[in-house]
N, C-alpha and C positions, 0 to 999 in steps of 0.2 A: 119571386126569390126567389136566388138557388139554393138547395137546400148544400148542409154542413157536409163532407165525408167522414165519415164517422173512422178514426181508428184503426186498423185493425189488429187485436193484439195475439203477440208472436210465441208461438210455443217451443222452451229451447228439445232440441231431442234427447229421448231418455238418456240415453251413452254419455253425451255434454251435461245433464245436467248430475249424474253419478259421478263423471268425472270433474268438474266443478264442489264439490265437493268432498270430496276423498284428495282434491288439495288444499280445502280449507283446512280438512281434520289431521291433514298432513304436518301445515305450517302450526298448528295449534300446538302438537304432538310435543314437535321443532322445541316450543316458543319455552314450553312447558322444561322439556332435557334441560335447557339451559340455566333456572332458572334455580332449577334442582342442583347445576352442575353449581351453581354459584354458592349454595348454600348450604351443597353437604361439600362441599370439595378435603381430601384427605390431603393433609399438611406434603407424605411425602413425594408425592402425586404433583401437591403446583412447583413447588421450589428443588423436583425431580433428584436422583441418588447423590449421597457425596463419598458416596466410596473412589472416585479417582479423581476428587478434585486437586491432588496433591499431581495427580500422573498419574502414566500409566508405564508401571515398573521396565518393562520388557516387552521386547518382539515375541508373540502367539498365535498360533494358529488361530485359535477363536479367542477372542474377549468377552466374557458377558458380563452384564456390572445389572446385582440384583437389589432386592430394597436390603437386605442384608451383608451382603459383601462383592465383591465383584471376582475376578478373577481368570488369566490368561491359559489356556487348555490347551498342548505340548502333546499332538496326536501321533508323533514317534512312539512317547513314551507314556498316554493314555492313562495322563493323571494332568493337574493345572501345575506351571512350571512358577505359578506365582496367587495368592491372595490375599487380598489387599480388605480390608475394613475399615471404620470409626465407631469405636466405643465408647458410651457414655455414661456413667455410674447409674443415674436414671433412666438406662436399660438394662442395669443391671438388676438394676431394685425392679422395674418391671415384668409377675412373672405371668404371662398370660397362655403361654404353654408350653407343654411335660411333653421331654424323650419319646419322638413318634417312631426311631428305629424302620422309618420310612425307606430303609436302601432301594434304590431305583436310577435308571439311565439318564442319561440330559438329553431332552428330548430339542435341546436347544445347542447341540453340541453336534453341526453338518454331518461330520464323517463319522458321528459314533461312540458315544462314551467305551468305558471298560462299564462292565454289569456286573450284580452280585453275582454272578454265576462264575467269573474268572480267581474269583478271589475263596473260591468255595473248598476246602479240604485243601488247603494251600501252606494254613499253619501262620499265615499271615492274615494278620489286624485290617480291617477297614478305617482306615487314620484319619481322621476331622482336618481337613487345614481351618478352613473356621468352624470351630470347634461348637458342639451342638447346646453347650451350659451357654454358650456366649450368643444366641439368636433368640431366646427364649422370651423375648419380648415382644413378637408377635405369631402367631404359625403359620401363615406366609414365610416369614424367615427360618422357622423351626422350620416348614416340609422344608425348604430348599437346600435347606444345610444336610440333608441328607440325600444330595442327587448327587454322584458316582465321580462326578468333573472335580470334588470337591473329598474325595478318598488319595492314601495312596500307602500303599503295602506297609505298615509297620511290623516290628514283630512283635508280641504279646508283655513280654518283660518292658518292651520303653512306651509304648501304645500306656498299658495302664498304668505306667508307676512313673521315672521320671519327666516321660512329656507330660502325663498330665496335670503332672507336680509342675512344670514351668505353665501352664493354662493355665492353675487357679493364683498363681504369682501374678502373671499376664493381667488377669481381673482383680486383683490385688492393688494390679499400680494403676484401670482404671477409675475406681473406685478413691484413691486416693488424687491422682493427678485432674480427678473428675472427665475427663476429657483423652481420649488418644488415638494415636493409628497403627494398627498391627499386620505384616504383610510377613508373609507362613509360604514357606515351601521345600518343597524335594529338591535335597545335593543333586540334583542327575548327571549322566556320564555323558560323555560325546554321542555315545551309539549303546544300545541294549545291552546290558554284561546279563544279569540273571533275571529271570521274568518267569512272571505265571499267567492261567489261563489264557484261555481260550484266544484272547486280542493283544496278550502276549505284554504285562503291567509288567513295567521296570520297578523291579526291589532297589529302589534307592542307600545307600551306605548310609550317608546322614539327613538330618533338617537343620535350616537355619529358623528363625524368628525375630522382626525387631520393632521394638517398640517405640515409638515418635509422640513423646508430649509434649505438649500446646500451647500450654498456661504454663507462661515467666515465673522462672528462667526457661527458653524450654533446654529440650535433653533427647540423647537418642541413649536404647542401646540396644544389641545387638548376645543373638544366640546361636554358634552351633553347637548339636546338639547329633554324635554316633547313634544311626539306625539297633541300638542292642541295651538288653535293661543296667541302671548302673543307679550306686548306693551317692556318689559325690556329691556337694552342693549345686547348686545351680549356674553359680558365680563365679564358680571354673570352667562350667561355658562359651562366660560372656567372650567377648569378644570385636571389635568395631565395626559399623557400616559400614564400612570398607573395606573390611574382611573379605564380609556377605559381595560383598560385590565384584571385588577381584575373585574369587570362588565361582562364580556363579555367570557375572557377564553381565547380572544385573543394576538397574541405576535405579533406586528407591527414591519418590519425592522427586523427579526431577522441574519439577513448575515453584518452585523454591529457589529464591535469589542464590544465584551461582554459587557465594563467600559464603552465606547462612549455610547451603548446605555443606559447601565442603566443611570449616569448621561442628559442627555438630556432628557429622558421621566420619570423624578422622577422630575424640573424643569422648572415651568412657567415663565416667561421675557415678560409678556403683554409691556412691554413700548417701545421692541425693534422691536413691530410690529406696521404697517403704518393701523392708523384706519379711517374708511370713517366716516368723520364730522355729 
């Protein structure tokens, strides 16, 4: 009777065995990360930022979209041509972070942004386009508001006076209307005239601010303010959005249906806004 051959055991080489174990551990880690991501997803990452939902206001050398605001950077003038963001009453009620004063260059500007040194001993304030007080609803948004790409040279009596008053008024609009879109920026000359710092940051003669209330009945309001102190009421600086577009060459909220956009941008309804007494 023929003897049955015993099956020989095969031994996996040590290196191959270690490689298979590593692959298995890597697969387990990937599965764990996917489970964790699904269960701990942050809402803003899930839906994307909503700053540019209504369109980009105009051309820029660099467009940056962040959780708190989006901006279009103008390299010639070393400041934003426009800053746009959605602001809600809920965000204004959420005070997570206090003012940091962490002014710093923006690493996301490929050509390099202005720096805090550009403003030093010039007599001009580093004026926020997206105000820090509007960005207190998270540590990230507050910190991002101090990038120099969000700054423009403002006369101190303007920045701390009528401009600050306007920023407070716009927050009042956001609370009353629940949700608004805000666009802010300098009115820049075609070529730099007065500049400050090594990077030659242009000093604007004036600034604009636009507020779009999307709750029915929808409305828009715009302001143009000279870069100087003033004791005039804010209502005296009100203009149509059309007027700001005419002066700046920008096109605000281009994704709105054309007839609706045209109607809102040529109309001023000051009596329908909640003004601070």
